[in-house]
C-alpha atoms as a printed R data frame, in Angstrom:
    type eleno elety resid chain resno       x       y      z
1   ATOM     1    CA   MET     A     1 147.091 329.028 35.759
2   ATOM     2    CA   ARG     A     2 143.584 329.056 34.395
3   ATOM     3    CA   ASN     A     3 141.149 326.191 34.416
4   ATOM     4    CA   ARG     A     4 138.357 325.752 31.924
5   ATOM     5    CA   LEU     A     5 135.067 324.747 33.435
6   ATOM     6    CA   THR     A     6 131.760 323.816 31.952
7   ATOM     7    CA   ALA     A     7 128.445 325.338 32.944
8   ATOM     8    CA   ARG     A     8 126.608 323.640 35.776
9   ATOM     9    CA   PRO     A     9 125.033 320.252 34.952
10  ATOM    10    CA   LYS     A    10 121.420 320.500 33.906
11  ATOM    11    CA   SER     A    11 118.544 318.339 34.963
12  ATOM    12    CA   MET     A    12 116.935 316.039 32.410
13  ATOM    13    CA   ALA     A    13 113.952 318.403 32.206
14  ATOM    14    CA   GLU     A    14 116.222 321.354 31.440
15  ATOM    15    CA   GLN     A    15 118.080 319.325 28.835
16  ATOM    16    CA   GLU     A    16 114.813 318.529 27.084
17  ATOM    17    CA   GLN     A    17 113.845 322.211 27.123
18  ATOM    18    CA   ARG     A    18 117.278 323.373 25.913
19  ATOM    19    CA   ARG     A    19 118.602 320.791 23.513
20  ATOM    20    CA   ASP     A    20 121.919 321.688 21.923
21  ATOM    21    CA   PRO     A    21 121.099 322.784 18.350
22  ATOM    22    CA   GLU     A    22 124.015 320.726 17.062
23  ATOM    23    CA   SER     A    23 122.390 317.585 18.438
24  ATOM    24    CA   PHE     A    24 119.575 318.077 15.932
25  ATOM    25    CA   LEU     A    25 121.929 318.659 13.032
26  ATOM    26    CA   GLY     A    26 123.409 315.233 13.670
27  ATOM    27    CA   LEU     A    27 126.990 314.086 13.375
28  ATOM    28    CA   GLU     A    28 126.494 310.981 11.233
29  ATOM    29    CA   ALA     A    29 127.605 311.718  7.698
30  ATOM    30    CA   GLU     A    30 125.267 309.090  6.303
31  ATOM    31    CA   ALA     A    31 122.123 310.693  7.738
32  ATOM    32    CA   PRO     A    32 120.587 313.071  5.135
33  ATOM    33    CA   LYS     A    33 119.227 316.280  6.604
34  ATOM    34    CA   GLY     A    34 116.127 318.128  5.539
35  ATOM    35    CA   LYS     A    35 116.277 321.488  3.777
36  ATOM    36    CA   LEU     A    36 114.920 324.663  5.335
37  ATOM    37    CA   LYS     A    37 113.055 327.388  3.447
38  ATOM    38    CA   VAL     A    38 111.902 330.571  5.192
39  ATOM    39    CA   TYR     A    39 109.313 333.121  4.097
40  ATOM    40    CA   LEU     A    40 110.188 336.427  5.769
41  ATOM    41    CA   GLY     A    41 107.875 339.436  6.071
42  ATOM    42    CA   GLY     A    42 107.979 342.904  7.522
43  ATOM    43    CA   ALA     A    43 104.687 342.570  9.415
44  ATOM    44    CA   ALA     A    44 101.604 340.441  9.898
45  ATOM    45    CA   GLY     A    45  99.285 340.312  6.904
46  ATOM    46    CA   VAL     A    46 101.813 340.557  4.063
47  ATOM    47    CA   GLY     A    47 100.888 337.075  2.821
48  ATOM    48    CA   LYS     A    48 103.505 334.648  4.164
49  ATOM    49    CA   THR     A    49 101.053 331.874  5.048
50  ATOM    50    CA   TYR     A    50  99.239 332.306  1.730
51  ATOM    51    CA   ARG     A    51 102.521 331.925 -0.171
52  ATOM    52    CA   MET     A    52 103.418 328.772  1.768
53  ATOM    53    CA   LEU     A    53 100.054 327.218  0.963
54  ATOM    54    CA   GLU     A    54 100.437 328.097 -2.704
55  ATOM    55    CA   GLU     A    55 103.811 326.378 -2.710
56  ATOM    56    CA   ALA     A    56 102.357 323.338 -0.957
57  ATOM    57    CA   HIS     A    57  99.759 322.913 -3.728
58  ATOM    58    CA   GLN     A    58 102.440 323.377 -6.378
59  ATOM    59    CA   LEU     A    59 104.731 320.794 -4.789
60  ATOM    60    CA   ARG     A    60 101.908 318.263 -4.593
61  ATOM    61    CA   LYS     A    61 101.084 318.782 -8.269
62  ATOM    62    CA   GLN     A    62 104.711 318.006 -9.033
63  ATOM    63    CA   GLY     A    63 104.348 314.657 -7.248
64  ATOM    64    CA   HIS     A    64 105.913 315.538 -3.898
65  ATOM    65    CA   ASP     A    65 104.590 314.306 -0.549
66  ATOM    66    CA   VAL     A    66 103.464 317.420  1.389
67  ATOM    67    CA   VAL     A    67 101.614 317.852  4.689
68  ATOM    68    CA   LEU     A    68 100.574 320.831  6.771
69  ATOM    69    CA   GLY     A    69 102.158 320.506 10.214
70  ATOM    70    CA   LEU     A    70 100.709 323.754 11.495
71  ATOM    71    CA   ILE     A    71  98.928 326.616  9.740
72  ATOM    72    CA   GLU     A    72  97.650 329.808 11.403
73  ATOM    73    CA   PRO     A    73  94.984 331.308  9.102
74  ATOM    74    CA   HIS     A    74  94.149 333.924 11.808
75  ATOM    75    CA   GLN     A    75  90.490 333.918 10.725
76  ATOM    76    CA   ARG     A    76  91.518 335.101  7.245
77  ATOM    77    CA   THR     A    77  88.989 333.620  4.850
78  ATOM    78    CA   GLU     A    78  91.252 333.614  1.781
79  ATOM    79    CA   THR     A    79  93.992 331.774  3.670
80  ATOM    80    CA   ALA     A    80  91.636 329.201  5.194
81  ATOM    81    CA   GLU     A    81  90.067 328.463  1.794
82  ATOM    82    CA   LEU     A    82  93.489 327.902  0.232
83  ATOM    83    CA   ILE     A    83  94.128 324.941  2.544
84  ATOM    84    CA   GLY     A    84  91.659 323.044  0.392
85  ATOM    85    CA   ASP     A    85  92.342 319.311  0.256
86  ATOM    86    CA   LEU     A    86  95.937 319.455  1.473
87  ATOM    87    CA   GLU     A    87  96.737 316.820  4.094
88  ATOM    88    CA   VAL     A    88  96.652 318.337  7.591
89  ATOM    89    CA   ILE     A    89  98.339 316.697 10.581
90  ATOM    90    CA   PRO     A    90  95.904 317.099 13.528
91  ATOM    91    CA   LEU     A    91  97.152 319.254 16.354
92  ATOM    92    CA   ARG     A    92  98.092 317.788 19.725
93  ATOM    93    CA   GLU     A    93  96.007 318.827 22.735
94  ATOM    94    CA   ILE     A    94  97.767 319.761 25.968
95  ATOM    95    CA   SER     A    95  95.943 320.331 29.255
96  ATOM    96    CA   TYR     A    96  97.343 323.270 31.203
97  ATOM    97    CA   ARG     A    97  95.789 324.918 34.262
98  ATOM    98    CA   GLY     A    98  92.301 323.833 33.372
99  ATOM    99    CA   ALA     A    99  92.573 324.885 29.727
100 ATOM   100    CA   THR     A   100  93.184 322.836 26.597
101 ATOM   101    CA   LEU     A   101  95.979 324.183 24.414
102 ATOM   102    CA   LYS     A   102  96.718 323.000 20.886
103 ATOM   103    CA   GLU     A   103 100.213 322.603 19.485
104 ATOM   104    CA   MET     A   104 101.862 321.065 16.443
105 ATOM   105    CA   ASP     A   105 102.105 317.286 16.842
106 ATOM   106    CA   LEU     A   106 105.821 316.735 16.357
107 ATOM   107    CA   ASP     A   107 105.690 312.985 16.951
108 ATOM   108    CA   ALA     A   108 102.860 312.525 14.446
109 ATOM   109    CA   ILE     A   109 104.837 314.351 11.750
110 ATOM   110    CA   LEU     A   110 107.962 312.313 12.498
111 ATOM   111    CA   ALA     A   111 105.932 309.102 12.282
112 ATOM   112    CA   ARG     A   112 104.274 310.214  9.021
113 ATOM   113    CA   LYS     A   113 107.673 311.365  7.665
114 ATOM   114    CA   PRO     A   114 106.543 313.371  4.640
115 ATOM   115    CA   GLU     A   115 108.946 314.812  2.090
116 ATOM   116    CA   TYR     A   116 107.817 318.360  2.943
117 ATOM   117    CA   VAL     A   117 106.015 319.862  5.934
118 ATOM   118    CA   ILE     A   118 104.623 323.394  6.251
119 ATOM   119    CA   VAL     A   119 105.157 324.957  9.696
120 ATOM   120    CA   ASP     A   120 103.751 328.437 10.345
121 ATOM   121    CA   GLU     A   121 104.674 330.952 13.101
122 ATOM   122    CA   LEU     A   122 108.273 329.822 13.600
123 ATOM   123    CA   ALA     A   123 108.905 332.118 16.617
124 ATOM   124    CA   HIS     A   124 106.033 330.615 18.623
125 ATOM   125    CA   THR     A   125 106.610 329.508 22.233
126 ATOM   126    CA   ASN     A   126 105.215 326.026 22.839
127 ATOM   127    CA   ALA     A   127 102.790 325.240 25.619
128 ATOM   128    CA   PRO     A   128 104.222 323.916 28.895
129 ATOM   129    CA   GLY     A   129 104.623 320.162 28.667
130 ATOM   130    CA   SER     A   130 105.858 320.197 25.074
131 ATOM   131    CA   ARG     A   131 109.108 318.415 24.269
132 ATOM   132    CA   HIS     A   132 110.763 321.661 23.203
133 ATOM   133    CA   ALA     A   133 110.267 325.162 24.538
134 ATOM   134    CA   LYS     A   134 110.227 326.772 21.087
135 ATOM   135    CA   ARG     A   135 108.738 325.826 17.741
136 ATOM   136    CA   PHE     A   136 112.029 326.428 15.918
137 ATOM   137    CA   GLN     A   137 113.469 323.620 18.076
138 ATOM   138    CA   ASP     A   138 110.672 321.337 16.789
139 ATOM   139    CA   VAL     A   139 111.747 322.315 13.276
140 ATOM   140    CA   GLU     A   140 115.360 321.428 14.103
141 ATOM   141    CA   GLU     A   141 114.237 317.917 14.980
142 ATOM   142    CA   LEU     A   142 112.203 317.628 11.770
143 ATOM   143    CA   LEU     A   143 115.218 318.699  9.709
144 ATOM   144    CA   ALA     A   144 117.439 316.207 11.536
145 ATOM   145    CA   ALA     A   145 114.958 313.478 10.576
146 ATOM   146    CA   GLY     A   146 115.425 314.316  6.886
147 ATOM   147    CA   ILE     A   147 112.135 316.200  6.457
148 ATOM   148    CA   ASN     A   148 112.173 319.380  4.382
149 ATOM   149    CA   VAL     A   149 110.539 322.290  6.236
150 ATOM   150    CA   ILE     A   150 108.910 325.407  4.789
151 ATOM   151    CA   THR     A   151 108.237 328.003  7.466
152 ATOM   152    CA   ALA     A   152 107.582 331.708  8.031
153 ATOM   153    CA   LEU     A   153 108.214 334.568 10.440
154 ATOM   154    CA   ASN     A   154 108.333 338.366 10.559
155 ATOM   155    CA   VAL     A   155 111.609 340.282 10.684
156 ATOM   156    CA   GLN     A   156 110.946 341.573 14.221
157 ATOM   157    CA   HIS     A   157 111.191 337.993 15.495
158 ATOM   158    CA   LEU     A   158 114.848 337.651 14.515
159 ATOM   159    CA   GLU     A   159 116.887 337.718 17.720
160 ATOM   160    CA   SER     A   160 119.267 340.436 16.535
161 ATOM   161    CA   MET     A   161 116.440 342.621 15.224
162 ATOM   162    CA   ALA     A   162 114.485 342.830 18.490
163 ATOM   163    CA   PRO     A   163 116.272 345.947 19.877
164 ATOM   164    CA   VAL     A   164 116.069 347.680 16.487
165 ATOM   165    CA   VAL     A   165 112.340 346.998 16.241
166 ATOM   166    CA   LYS     A   166 111.822 348.231 19.788
167 ATOM   167    CA   ARG     A   167 113.547 351.493 18.925
168 ATOM   168    CA   ILE     A   168 111.426 351.903 15.770
169 ATOM   169    CA   THR     A   169 108.013 350.840 17.066
170 ATOM   170    CA   GLY     A   170 108.246 350.988 20.855
171 ATOM   171    CA   VAL     A   171 107.116 347.345 20.967
172 ATOM   172    CA   GLU     A   172 109.197 344.802 22.868
173 ATOM   173    CA   VAL     A   173 109.331 341.529 20.946
174 ATOM   174    CA   ARG     A   174 109.356 338.625 23.390
175 ATOM   175    CA   GLU     A   175 109.300 335.664 20.966
176 ATOM   176    CA   THR     A   176 112.465 335.463 18.873
177 ATOM   177    CA   VAL     A   177 114.419 332.989 16.743
178 ATOM   178    CA   PRO     A   178 118.248 332.875 16.811
179 ATOM   179    CA   ASP     A   179 119.881 334.334 13.716
180 ATOM   180    CA   SER     A   180 122.137 331.267 13.603
181 ATOM   181    CA   PHE     A   181 119.065 329.096 12.984
182 ATOM   182    CA   ILE     A   182 117.801 331.256 10.111
183 ATOM   183    CA   ALA     A   183 121.304 331.238  8.609
184 ATOM   184    CA   ARG     A   184 120.866 327.499  7.980
185 ATOM   185    CA   ALA     A   185 118.073 328.120  5.493
186 ATOM   186    CA   GLY     A   186 118.772 327.175  1.911
187 ATOM   187    CA   GLN     A   187 116.357 329.918  0.853
188 ATOM   188    CA   ILE     A   188 114.966 333.027  2.532
189 ATOM   189    CA   ILE     A   189 112.147 334.578  0.515
190 ATOM   190    CA   ASP     A   190 110.987 338.137  1.180
191 ATOM   191    CA   VAL     A   191 107.207 338.499  1.105
192 ATOM   192    CA   ASP     A   192 106.623 342.162  0.406
193 ATOM   193    CA   ILE     A   193 103.688 344.457 -0.328
194 ATOM   194    CA   SER     A   194 103.524 348.233 -0.188
195 ATOM   195    CA   VAL     A   195 102.715 350.068  3.036
196 ATOM   196    CA   GLU     A   196  99.527 351.439  1.478
197 ATOM   197    CA   ALA     A   197  98.382 347.973  0.378
198 ATOM   198    CA   LEU     A   198  99.071 346.495  3.814
199 ATOM   199    CA   ARG     A   199  97.137 349.242  5.595
200 ATOM   200    CA   GLN     A   200  94.264 348.701  3.157
201 ATOM   201    CA   ARG     A   201  94.224 345.018  4.035
202 ATOM   202    CA   LEU     A   202  94.047 345.993  7.695
203 ATOM   203    CA   ARG     A   203  91.211 348.428  6.953
204 ATOM   204    CA   GLU     A   204  89.262 345.654  5.161
205 ATOM   205    CA   GLY     A   205  89.535 343.341  8.179
206 ATOM   206    CA   LYS     A   206  91.905 340.899  6.448
207 ATOM   207    CA   ILE     A   207  94.555 341.011  9.182
208 ATOM   208    CA   TYR     A   208  92.877 341.575 12.579
209 ATOM   209    CA   PRO     A   209  89.289 341.386 13.873
210 ATOM   210    CA   PRO     A   210  87.273 344.649 13.621
211 ATOM   211    CA   GLU     A   211  87.697 345.501 17.309
212 ATOM   212    CA   GLN     A   212  91.522 345.559 16.942
213 ATOM   213    CA   ILE     A   213  91.817 347.593 13.737
214 ATOM   214    CA   GLU     A   214  91.816 351.144 15.131
215 ATOM   215    CA   ALA     A   215  94.378 350.308 17.817
216 ATOM   216    CA   ALA     A   216  96.616 348.723 15.164
217 ATOM   217    CA   PHE     A   217  96.407 351.851 13.005
218 ATOM   218    CA   ARG     A   218  97.401 354.044 15.947
219 ATOM   219    CA   ASN     A   219 100.307 351.847 17.056
220 ATOM   220    CA   PHE     A   220 102.227 349.166 15.161
221 ATOM   221    CA   PHE     A   221 100.662 349.798 11.736
222 ATOM   222    CA   ARG     A   222 101.668 353.448 11.444
223 ATOM   223    CA   PRO     A   223 103.171 354.170  7.992
224 ATOM   224    CA   GLY     A   224 106.605 355.016  9.434
225 ATOM   225    CA   ASN     A   225 106.778 351.749 11.357
226 ATOM   226    CA   LEU     A   226 105.699 349.618  8.408
227 ATOM   227    CA   GLY     A   227 108.121 351.331  6.055
228 ATOM   228    CA   ALA     A   228 111.041 350.739  8.405
229 ATOM   229    CA   LEU     A   229 110.103 347.087  9.008
230 ATOM   230    CA   ARG     A   230 109.700 346.518  5.281
231 ATOM   231    CA   GLU     A   231 113.195 347.892  4.721
232 ATOM   232    CA   LEU     A   232 114.636 345.679  7.490
233 ATOM   233    CA   ALA     A   233 113.138 342.575  5.875
234 ATOM   234    CA   LEU     A   234 114.527 343.501  2.476
235 ATOM   235    CA   GLN     A   235 117.964 344.139  3.982
236 ATOM   236    CA   GLN     A   236 117.903 340.798  5.783
237 ATOM   237    CA   VAL     A   237 117.136 338.869  2.584
238 ATOM   238    CA   ALA     A   238 119.747 340.840  0.627
239 ATOM   239    CA   ARG     A   239 122.330 340.115  3.328
240 ATOM   240    CA   ASP     A   240 121.503 336.412  3.226
241 ATOM   241    CA   GLN     A   241 121.774 336.300 -0.566
242 ATOM   242    CA   ARG     A   242 125.118 338.104 -0.460
243 ATOM   243    CA   ARG     A   243 126.461 335.714  2.172
244 ATOM   244    CA   LYS     A   244 125.390 332.650  0.171
245 ATOM   245    CA   ARG     A   245 126.871 334.082 -3.020
246 ATOM   246    CA   GLU     A   246 130.178 334.755 -1.289
247 ATOM   247    CA   GLU     A   247 130.147 331.248  0.175
248 ATOM   248    CA   ARG     A   248 129.555 329.706 -3.271
249 ATOM   249    CA   GLU     A   249 132.404 331.779 -4.712
250 ATOM   250    CA   MET     A   250 134.664 330.744 -1.846
251 ATOM   251    CA   LEU     A   251 133.866 327.042 -2.341
252 ATOM   252    CA   LYS     A   252 134.516 327.397 -6.066
253 ATOM   253    CA   ARG     A   253 137.912 328.992 -5.392
254 ATOM   254    CA   GLU     A   254 138.777 326.270 -2.897
255 ATOM   255    CA   GLY     A   255 137.735 323.416 -5.167
256 ATOM   256    CA   GLY     A   256 134.679 322.551 -3.102
257 ATOM   257    CA   ARG     A   257 136.526 322.525  0.204
258 ATOM   258    CA   ARG     A   258 135.368 324.773  3.010
259 ATOM   259    CA   PRO     A   259 138.397 326.590  4.449
260 ATOM   260    CA   ALA     A   260 138.730 327.497  8.095
261 ATOM   261    CA   PRO     A   261 136.953 330.772  8.960
262 ATOM   262    CA   GLU     A   262 139.215 333.770  8.471
263 ATOM   263    CA   GLU     A   263 137.546 335.649 11.321
264 ATOM   264    CA   ARG     A   264 136.864 334.513 14.872
265 ATOM   265    CA   ILE     A   265 134.806 336.577 17.290
266 ATOM   266    CA   MET     A   266 134.853 336.542 21.092
267 ATOM   267    CA   VAL     A   267 132.175 338.217 23.206
268 ATOM   268    CA   CYS     A   268 132.932 338.736 26.899
269 ATOM   269    CA   LEU     A   269 130.155 337.807 29.340
270 ATOM   270    CA   SER     A   270 130.056 339.502 32.732
271 ATOM   271    CA   SER     A   271 128.359 338.236 35.890
272 ATOM   272    CA   ARG     A   272 126.752 341.660 36.174
273 ATOM   273    CA   PRO     A   273 123.452 341.778 34.260
274 ATOM   274    CA   GLY     A   274 122.547 344.571 31.893
275 ATOM   275    CA   SER     A   275 124.548 344.356 28.679
276 ATOM   276    CA   SER     A   276 124.820 340.636 27.869
277 ATOM   277    CA   LEU     A   277 121.739 340.487 25.658
278 ATOM   278    CA   GLN     A   278 122.904 343.379 23.503
279 ATOM   279    CA   LEU     A   279 126.441 342.002 23.328
280 ATOM   280    CA   LEU     A   280 125.239 338.578 22.209
281 ATOM   281    CA   ARG     A   281 122.962 340.022 19.557
282 ATOM   282    CA   LYS     A   282 125.759 342.118 18.097
283 ATOM   283    CA   ALA     A   283 128.172 339.190 18.170
284 ATOM   284    CA   ALA     A   284 125.671 336.807 16.547
285 ATOM   285    CA   ARG     A   285 124.952 339.245 13.729
286 ATOM   286    CA   ALA     A   286 128.651 339.965 13.182
287 ATOM   287    CA   ALA     A   287 129.436 336.244 13.106
288 ATOM   288    CA   GLY     A   288 126.619 335.599 10.668
289 ATOM   289    CA   ASP     A   289 127.717 338.371  8.326
290 ATOM   290    CA   ALA     A   290 131.335 337.182  8.351
291 ATOM   291    CA   ASN     A   291 130.536 333.442  8.389
292 ATOM   292    CA   ALA     A   292 132.771 333.351 11.458
293 ATOM   293    CA   ASP     A   293 133.180 331.086 14.448
294 ATOM   294    CA   TRP     A   294 132.307 332.875 17.668
295 ATOM   295    CA   TYR     A   295 132.769 332.290 21.368
296 ATOM   296    CA   ALA     A   296 130.895 333.591 24.406
297 ATOM   297    CA   VAL     A   297 133.443 333.668 27.228
298 ATOM   298    CA   HIS     A   298 132.980 334.252 30.958
299 ATOM   299    CA   VAL     A   299 135.879 334.455 33.421
300 ATOM   300    CA   GLU     A   300 135.224 333.548 37.040
301 ATOM   301    CA   THR     A   301 137.686 335.413 39.263
302 ATOM   302    CA   PRO     A   302 138.032 334.927 43.050
303 ATOM   303    CA   ALA     A   303 136.249 338.243 43.597
304 ATOM   304    CA   GLU     A   304 133.308 337.122 41.439
305 ATOM   305    CA   SER     A   305 133.112 333.429 42.195
306 ATOM   306    CA   THR     A   306 129.744 331.740 41.953
307 ATOM   307    CA   ARG     A   307 129.648 331.641 45.756
308 ATOM   308    CA   LYS     A   308 130.097 335.393 46.131
309 ATOM   309    CA   ILE     A   309 127.896 336.934 43.442
310 ATOM   310    CA   SER     A   310 124.225 337.459 44.214
311 ATOM   311    CA   SER     A   311 121.577 334.910 43.254
312 ATOM   312    CA   ARG     A   312 120.121 337.462 40.858
313 ATOM   313    CA   ASP     A   313 123.445 337.961 39.079
314 ATOM   314    CA   PHE     A   314 124.096 334.226 38.969
315 ATOM   315    CA   ARG     A   315 120.698 333.552 37.367
316 ATOM   316    CA   ALA     A   316 121.342 336.331 34.853
317 ATOM   317    CA   LEU     A   317 124.717 334.821 33.991
318 ATOM   318    CA   LEU     A   318 123.231 331.368 33.426
319 ATOM   319    CA   ASP     A   319 120.506 332.896 31.251
320 ATOM   320    CA   SER     A   320 123.217 334.594 29.166
321 ATOM   321    CA   ILE     A   321 125.098 331.304 28.814
322 ATOM   322    CA   ASN     A   322 121.985 329.466 27.681
323 ATOM   323    CA   LEU     A   323 121.071 332.265 25.268
324 ATOM   324    CA   ALA     A   324 124.569 332.283 23.784
325 ATOM   325    CA   ALA     A   325 124.344 328.542 23.151
326 ATOM   326    CA   ASP     A   326 120.909 328.935 21.575
327 ATOM   327    CA   MET     A   327 122.313 331.622 19.253
328 ATOM   328    CA   GLY     A   328 125.085 329.346 18.029
329 ATOM   329    CA   ALA     A   329 128.097 330.400 20.117
330 ATOM   330    CA   GLU     A   330 130.597 328.056 21.682
331 ATOM   331    CA   VAL     A   331 130.275 328.856 25.385
332 ATOM   332    CA   VAL     A   332 133.479 328.851 27.439
333 ATOM   333    CA   TRP     A   333 133.745 329.343 31.218
334 ATOM   334    CA   LEU     A   334 137.264 330.213 32.361
335 ATOM   335    CA   LYS     A   335 138.635 330.514 35.889
336 ATOM   336    CA   GLY     A   336 141.588 332.610 36.931
337 ATOM   337    CA   PRO     A   337 142.809 335.463 39.153
338 ATOM   338    CA   ASP     A   338 142.812 338.049 36.345
339 ATOM   339    CA   ALA     A   339 139.868 338.336 33.965
340 ATOM   340    CA   VAL     A   340 141.756 340.342 31.357
341 ATOM   341    CA   GLY     A   341 144.705 337.954 31.342
342 ATOM   342    CA   ALA     A   342 142.448 334.910 30.977
343 ATOM   343    CA   LEU     A   343 140.485 336.534 28.135
344 ATOM   344    CA   LEU     A   344 143.611 337.477 26.230
345 ATOM   345    CA   ASP     A   345 145.187 334.032 26.725
346 ATOM   346    CA   PHE     A   346 142.062 332.449 25.288
347 ATOM   347    CA   ALA     A   347 141.945 334.961 22.426
348 ATOM   348    CA   HIS     A   348 145.526 334.130 21.450
349 ATOM   349    CA   GLU     A   349 144.879 330.388 21.755
350 ATOM   350    CA   LYS     A   350 141.833 330.534 19.462
351 ATOM   351    CA   ARG     A   351 143.313 333.140 17.098
352 ATOM   352    CA   ILE     A   352 140.478 335.564 17.792
353 ATOM   353    CA   THR     A   353 140.307 338.519 15.414
354 ATOM   354    CA   ARG     A   354 137.555 340.596 17.036
355 ATOM   355    CA   ILE     A   355 136.598 341.083 20.694
356 ATOM   356    CA   ILE     A   356 133.189 342.474 21.701
357 ATOM   357    CA   VAL     A   357 132.896 343.795 25.255
358 ATOM   358    CA   GLY     A   358 130.562 346.036 27.237
359 ATOM   359    CA   ARG     A   359 131.626 349.223 28.959
360 ATOM   360    CA   THR     A   360 131.978 348.054 32.563
361 ATOM   361    CA   ARG     A   361 131.526 350.206 35.634
362 ATOM   362    CA   PRO     A   362 134.557 349.749 37.934
363 ATOM   363    CA   GLY     A   363 134.294 348.906 41.614
364 ATOM   364    CA   LEU     A   364 135.795 351.005 44.428
365 ATOM   365    CA   LEU     A   365 139.414 350.051 43.677
366 ATOM   366    CA   GLY     A   366 138.852 350.507 39.976
367 ATOM   367    CA   ARG     A   367 137.327 353.945 40.522
368 ATOM   368    CA   LEU     A   368 140.386 355.004 42.535
369 ATOM   369    CA   PHE     A   369 142.682 354.088 39.658
370 ATOM   370    CA   ARG     A   370 140.107 354.735 36.904
371 ATOM   371    CA   ARG     A   371 140.895 351.438 35.195
372 ATOM   372    CA   SER     A   372 137.893 349.221 34.536
373 ATOM   373    CA   VAL     A   373 138.130 345.723 33.055
374 ATOM   374    CA   THR     A   374 137.161 347.166 29.678
375 ATOM   375    CA   ARG     A   375 139.839 349.842 29.854
376 ATOM   376    CA   ARG     A   376 142.530 347.328 30.827
377 ATOM   377    CA   LEU     A   377 141.408 345.000 28.046
378 ATOM   378    CA   ILE     A   378 141.689 347.776 25.465
379 ATOM   379    CA   GLU     A   379 145.148 348.724 26.730
380 ATOM   380    CA   ARG     A   380 146.470 345.165 26.584
381 ATOM   381    CA   ALA     A   381 144.628 343.791 23.533
382 ATOM   382    CA   ARG     A   382 147.039 345.278 21.010
383 ATOM   383    CA   ASP     A   383 146.735 342.300 18.658
384 ATOM   384    CA   PHE     A   384 142.937 342.436 18.451
385 ATOM   385    CA   ASP     A   385 140.151 344.614 17.101
386 ATOM   386    CA   VAL     A   386 138.121 345.522 20.225
387 ATOM   387    CA   HIS     A   387 134.513 346.710 19.872
388 ATOM   388    CA   VAL     A   388 133.076 348.377 22.973
389 ATOM   389    CA   ILE     A   389 129.294 348.554 23.392
390 ATOM   390    CA   SER     A   390 128.464 351.974 24.829
391 ATOM   391    CA   ASP     A   391 126.390 352.666 27.935
392 ATOM   392    CA   SER     A   392 123.600 354.057 25.758
393 ATOM   393    CA   ASP     A   393 123.415 350.790 23.823
394 ATOM   394    CA   GLU     A   394 123.231 348.818 27.059
395 ATOM   395    CA   GLN     A   395 120.486 351.004 28.493
396 ATOM   396    CA   GLU     A   396 118.509 350.770 25.279
397 ATOM   397    CA   ALA     A   397 118.725 346.966 25.340
398 ATOM   398    CA   SER     A   398 117.488 346.757 28.921
399 ATOM   399    CA   GLN     A   399 114.639 349.268 28.695
């Protein structure tokens, strides 16, 4: 007999830092929600902020109410000059460890309630003391209030792209935005210039200060890196356009009704750290591509109860649970004597079509019989398509 449990209760401070994304979408049918538009680039300096400012001026000329919630000109003269006479919401000052930090004033924008707000640097991490940990969570609240948001980010800041970018550039991206959030956008616009033009902009000092130019040329701004990132951004926009086209065609076939998802994905979370991040990224991308519901499922067995696993493993598990929720999964915590049995029972109950699992390393008993949890799951999951993430993938994600 298995029992379904919820994750441990969170303090009020934790709840404020990790608000459920659905709480910002709102459940009241009568509450209109704002529209999201995203400018996506392959790298810094391609012109995302410039394009947003151009659109802000155009919208105002058309009679719309537009404000700048936060703009990062990065000392680029052309960008700063384009702000012109657009209305700017002053930034909020936060004192932290003797320093004064400036952040977007979410409450001021909500009080002003414009028709459109421009919010730059979507992947930014807010200063300690802010209502939300991440800027994209501020944007969620603006959208829930019925304010249209125009924002921007680079492709390396997409959660699922981080390991790919690390492999290409060697740079670990620490600030990311869940793919499930970007999937809400009504429009994703690719801002693209050639590799040669971008490197020329860098050479002319239009991207970084003079003292950073040579290092940028030697590292991130190598032609191979920029070409690969440019291609990733183009692929992301093409994928989004294809998904929206297929959704429109589906709604047309169904007479405007949205049918239940044909595919349902389950990713298995272990209490042993190492592969969860890679598993979640793959599951989130697969769910986004298929417009599928997906579940992040952990099974607590007597051998791996929360009282027996190490503090390090328990913290890693809770981090995985929080990350899964941030990425749009429905998190489920099961309890039972047999992990494989509990997973398969849940998969049958929810009509799962695809299972994503990491290649586990068996304990002493498992090594004697050479039957890990993954192996047993593959043997018994005859009704499901099982995708196993290899050891090399796991190591790459954790390096």
